[in-house]
C-alpha positions as CSV (number, residue, x, y, z in Angstrom):
1,M,26.9,17.0,96.1
2,R,30.1,18.9,96.7
3,R,28.2,22.3,97.0
4,V,25.8,20.9,99.5
5,L,28.7,19.7,101.8
6,L,30.4,23.1,101.5
7,S,27.2,24.9,102.3
8,L,26.6,22.8,105.4
9,L,30.1,23.2,106.5
10,C,29.9,27.0,106.2
11,C,26.7,27.1,108.2
12,V,28.2,25.1,111.0
13,V,31.3,27.3,111.2
14,G,29.1,30.5,111.0
15,V,26.9,29.4,113.9
16,T,30.1,28.6,115.9
17,L,31.5,31.9,115.1
18,M,28.4,33.7,116.1
19,G,28.4,31.9,119.4
20,I,31.9,33.0,120.1
21,E,32.0,36.3,118.4
22,G,32.4,38.2,121.4
23,C,35.5,36.4,122.6
24,V,37.7,35.6,119.5
25,T,40.3,37.6,117.8
26,T,40.9,38.2,114.0
27,S,43.7,35.7,114.0
28,D,41.5,33.1,115.5
29,V,38.9,33.7,112.7
30,Q,41.7,33.3,110.1
31,R,42.8,30.1,111.6
32,V,39.3,28.8,111.6
33,E,38.7,29.8,107.9
34,T,42.0,28.2,106.9
35,K,40.8,24.9,108.6
36,Q,37.6,25.3,106.9
37,E,39.2,25.5,103.5
38,V,41.5,22.5,104.2
39,M,38.5,20.4,105.3
40,A,36.6,21.5,102.3
41,R,39.5,20.4,100.0
42,E,39.8,17.1,101.8
43,L,36.0,16.5,101.5
44,S,36.1,17.5,97.9
45,Q,39.1,15.1,97.2
46,Q,37.4,12.2,98.9
47,L,34.1,12.9,97.1
48,S,36.0,12.9,93.7
49,Q,37.7,9.7,94.6
50,S,34.4,8.1,95.5
51,I,32.8,9.3,92.3
52,A,35.7,7.9,90.3
53,A,35.5,4.6,92.0
54,L,31.7,4.4,91.4
55,Q,32.3,5.4,87.7
56,K,34.9,2.6,87.4
57,R,32.6,0.0,89.0
58,Q,29.8,1.1,86.6
59,D,32.1,0.8,83.6
60,D,33.2,-2.7,84.7
61,M,29.6,-3.7,85.2
62,E,28.6,-2.4,81.8
63,A,31.6,-4.3,80.2
64,R,30.6,-7.5,82.0
65,L,26.9,-7.0,80.9
66,S,28.1,-6.5,77.3
67,S,30.2,-9.7,77.5
68,L,27.3,-11.6,78.9
69,E,25.0,-10.4,76.2
70,E,27.5,-11.6,73.5
71,T,27.8,-14.9,75.3
72,N,24.0,-15.2,75.4
73,K,23.8,-14.5,71.7
74,E,26.5,-17.1,70.9
75,L,24.7,-19.7,73.1
76,R,21.4,-18.9,71.4
77,R,23.0,-19.3,68.0
78,R,24.5,-22.7,69.1
79,L,21.1,-23.7,70.4
80,A,19.4,-22.8,67.1
81,D,22.1,-24.8,65.2
82,S,21.7,-27.8,67.5
83,E,17.9,-27.7,67.0
84,A,18.3,-27.6,63.3
85,K,20.8,-30.5,63.3
86,R,18.5,-32.5,65.5
87,L,15.6,-31.9,63.2
88,E,17.7,-32.9,60.2
89,M,18.8,-36.1,61.9
90,T,15.3,-36.9,62.8
91,E,14.2,-36.5,59.2
92,T,17.1,-38.6,58.1
93,D,16.3,-41.4,60.5
94,A,12.7,-41.4,59.3
95,R,13.9,-41.8,55.7
96,L,16.3,-44.5,56.7
97,N,13.7,-46.4,58.7
98,D,11.2,-46.2,55.8
99,G,14.0,-47.5,53.4
100,I,14.8,-50.3,55.9
101,E,11.2,-51.2,56.1
102,R,10.9,-51.3,52.3
103,C,14.0,-53.5,52.2
104,N,12.6,-55.8,54.9
105,R,9.4,-56.2,53.0
106,S,11.3,-57.0,49.7
107,I,13.5,-59.5,51.7
108,R,10.4,-61.1,53.1
109,E,8.9,-61.5,49.7
110,L,12.2,-62.8,48.3
111,K,12.4,-65.4,51.1
112,S,8.9,-66.5,50.4
113,Q,9.8,-66.9,46.7
114,I,12.9,-68.7,47.7
115,A,10.9,-71.1,49.9
116,E,8.6,-71.8,47.0
117,L,11.5,-72.4,44.7
118,E,13.2,-74.7,47.2
119,E,10.0,-76.6,47.7
120,Q,9.7,-77.0,43.9
121,Q,13.4,-78.0,43.8
122,Q,12.8,-80.6,46.5
123,Q,9.9,-82.0,44.5
124,L,12.0,-82.1,41.4
125,K,14.8,-83.9,43.4
126,Q,12.2,-86.5,44.5
127,Q,11.0,-86.9,41.0
128,L,14.6,-87.2,39.8
129,K,15.4,-89.7,42.5
130,K,12.3,-91.8,41.5
131,A,13.4,-91.5,37.8
132,K,16.9,-92.8,38.7
133,S,15.4,-95.8,40.5
134,Q,13.3,-96.6,37.4
135,K,15.9,-95.9,34.7
136,P,19.4,-96.3,36.3
137,K,21.1,-97.1,32.9
138,I,19.8,-94.1,31.1
139,E,20.7,-91.8,34.0
140,T,24.2,-93.2,34.2
141,R,24.7,-92.4,30.5
142,V,23.5,-88.9,30.9
143,V,26.0,-88.2,33.8
144,Q,28.8,-89.6,31.8
145,E,28.0,-87.4,28.8
146,A,28.1,-84.2,30.9
147,P,30.7,-81.9,29.5
148,P,33.8,-81.0,31.7
149,P,33.5,-77.8,33.8
150,D,35.8,-75.7,31.5
151,T,34.0,-76.6,28.4
152,L,30.5,-76.1,30.0
153,Y,31.5,-72.7,31.4
154,K,33.0,-71.6,28.1
155,N,30.0,-72.8,26.0
156,S,27.6,-71.0,28.4
157,L,29.6,-67.8,28.2
158,N,29.7,-67.9,24.4
159,A,25.9,-68.3,24.4
160,F,25.5,-65.2,26.5
161,R,27.8,-63.2,24.3
162,A,25.7,-64.4,21.4
163,R,22.6,-63.1,23.2
164,R,21.2,-66.6,23.5
165,Y,20.4,-65.8,27.1
166,Q,18.1,-68.8,27.8
167,D,20.8,-71.2,26.7
168,A,23.3,-69.3,28.7
169,Y,21.2,-69.5,31.9
170,H,20.6,-73.3,31.6
171,G,24.4,-73.8,30.9
172,F,25.4,-71.8,34.0
173,S,22.7,-73.4,36.0
174,Q,24.0,-76.9,35.0
175,Y,27.5,-75.8,35.9
176,V,26.5,-74.7,39.4
177,T,24.6,-77.9,39.9
178,L,27.3,-80.3,38.6
179,Y,30.4,-78.4,39.8
180,P,29.5,-76.3,42.9
181,K,33.0,-76.6,44.4
182,E,34.8,-75.4,41.2
183,T,36.6,-72.0,41.3
184,L,34.2,-70.6,38.7
185,A,31.1,-71.6,40.5
186,G,30.6,-68.1,41.9
187,N,31.1,-66.6,38.4
188,A,28.5,-69.1,36.9
189,Q,26.1,-68.0,39.6
190,F,26.6,-64.3,38.7
191,W,26.1,-65.1,35.0
192,M,22.9,-66.8,35.8
193,G,21.7,-63.5,37.2
194,E,23.0,-61.6,34.1
195,S,21.1,-63.9,31.8
196,L,17.9,-63.4,33.7
197,F,18.5,-59.6,33.8
198,A,19.1,-59.5,30.1
199,M,15.7,-61.3,29.5
200,G,14.0,-58.7,31.8
201,K,13.3,-61.3,34.5
202,Y,14.4,-58.9,37.3
203,K,12.9,-60.7,40.3
204,E,14.5,-64.0,39.3
205,A,17.7,-62.1,38.6
206,I,17.6,-60.6,42.1
207,L,17.5,-64.2,43.6
208,A,20.4,-65.3,41.4
209,Y,22.5,-62.3,42.3
210,D,21.8,-62.6,46.0
211,K,23.3,-66.1,46.1
212,V,26.7,-64.9,45.0
213,P,27.7,-63.2,48.3
214,S,25.8,-65.7,50.4
215,L,27.1,-68.9,48.8
216,Y,30.4,-67.6,47.4
217,P,31.6,-64.7,49.6
218,K,35.2,-64.9,48.3
219,S,34.2,-64.8,44.6
220,P,35.4,-61.7,42.7
221,K,31.9,-61.4,41.4
222,V,30.4,-60.3,44.7
223,P,30.8,-56.5,44.0
224,P,29.3,-56.7,40.6
225,A,26.5,-59.0,41.9
226,L,25.6,-56.4,44.6
227,Y,25.6,-53.6,42.0
228,K,23.4,-55.5,39.5
229,E,21.0,-56.6,42.3
230,G,20.5,-53.0,43.1
231,E,20.0,-52.2,39.4
232,A,17.3,-55.0,39.3
233,F,15.5,-53.5,42.2
234,Y,15.7,-50.1,40.6
235,R,14.2,-51.5,37.4
236,L,11.3,-52.9,39.5
237,G,10.7,-49.3,40.9
238,D,12.2,-49.9,44.3
239,A,14.9,-47.2,44.4
240,K,15.2,-47.2,48.2
241,T,16.3,-50.9,48.3
242,A,18.6,-50.2,45.3
243,E,20.3,-47.4,47.2
244,L,20.7,-49.6,50.3
245,L,22.4,-52.3,48.2
246,W,24.7,-49.7,46.6
247,R,25.7,-48.2,49.9
248,K,26.4,-51.7,51.2
249,L,28.7,-52.2,48.2
250,I,30.5,-48.9,48.8
251,K,31.1,-49.8,52.5
252,K,32.3,-53.4,52.0
253,F,34.3,-52.8,48.7
254,P,35.3,-49.1,48.7
255,K,38.2,-49.7,46.2
256,S,36.1,-51.7,43.7
257,P,35.3,-50.0,40.4
258,Y,31.7,-51.0,41.0
259,A,31.7,-48.8,44.2
260,K,32.5,-45.8,42.0
261,K,29.6,-46.8,39.7
262,A,27.4,-47.1,42.8
263,K,28.3,-43.6,44.0
264,S,27.4,-42.2,40.6
265,R,24.0,-44.0,40.6
266,I,23.2,-42.7,44.2
267,A,24.1,-39.2,43.1
268,K,21.7,-39.4,40.2
269,L,19.0,-40.5,42.6
270,K,19.6,-37.5,44.8
271,R,19.3,-35.2,41.8
272,R,15.8,-36.5,40.9
């Protein structure tokens, strides 16, 4: 570019000199040549500055382009991470929904069983009421001979420890019926579940365990009842419902030793 400008300038000067060749002196020619050189240097300097400015702008644009490419890569990486997390959360929600549906089915079945048991209980109450009206003296004698709560609870617990689970169940059931307001009523309800669990009657044990938090929410036996209810569901092959009950125990009673046991059981389920 610089050479082209110089060539053009020389041509213009040459033509001018040819036109005035007959009327200029040597000093005039020298002055023209000096001006030509000054103009050439100025044009060269301006051209260099323009080229430098263009080079700087090009470097700046390349730097910005590189920065934008890095930003684009980072945004794409974040997008990929977000998509992966969204997919994972979707799969987790699906598993939870499946577990909740299983739990709801189990609850509906249990409610149906409870309704049947309550109906049977109502029939027994009616029969008992009829028997009382027919034999008031005998019934009065039976009530008077009922053991005191401490003795009844102790005898039932001794029967459980002696592995007489049927006797233990009846004793604790009698305690809950006769003394529902006593301090140990929640404990007796829990031991009813334990007696049924020990006999392998897991469905009946679930019903007994479930009454501990619902009827005796302040009983110290609520955490173990939740844990053993989950264990009973697990024995019946319903690991999903068992896990939900154990997670409920961990959430409501995080400092209970049964929460630690529940975490261990969940960890074992995950390794399967």
